[in-house]
C-alpha angles and dihedrals in degrees: 000000000000091000090053091050091050091048093050091048092051092047093048090049092051091049094053092050102067097330097177094053094045094046089057092059131064114246138186116205112214117198120208110182127183116185122210100196095175090068096028091240128131119198113205122190120193126196127188117214128182109240122230112241132180120223125168136195112201143179122216127182139186129255093274095044088233095127132045121201120192121199144159127225143162093224114041096185093053092047094049089049089052091051091050093048092046091225097148118061114223144083097323093048093044092054094036095240102178104135116096108214104160141020141167129197125226133180095205121057091213091060091047093050091047091052092046090052091047093051093046090057093052124096118251090253091056093046091054092061097071091038091055090046093055099029113015094175093046091231118170109269091183095089090061092046093049092049091057092067 
């Protein structure tokens, strides 16, 4: 019970000191407690650390390179496997977009979603520029991604 009280106190303190900024980030609260039983005191120290997350925006295409699908995920290997299996009905499955030709890594989901939205608004000509920079031959990068799992 004491641990829960300490955790709630630390969280309430973090929220009052710049709550909006802290709520927009992901945090892990680490508790370091050292009891001093002789005096009946427990000193609890809380630290907030930003967690490392992996978010990916990616572009997949079909065999003829006639369609580009842009998505965002937190596990690129799983998502590419899902595209290849055709498990999720929708645009990518309808047009058989299974070939990974481009991806970018982000730590913050908001940045990844903003980039995905930006790319989706671009014309095909503009989308091809970053693809050609990373992958000029448009080879399937999915095999490398799937091997990493």
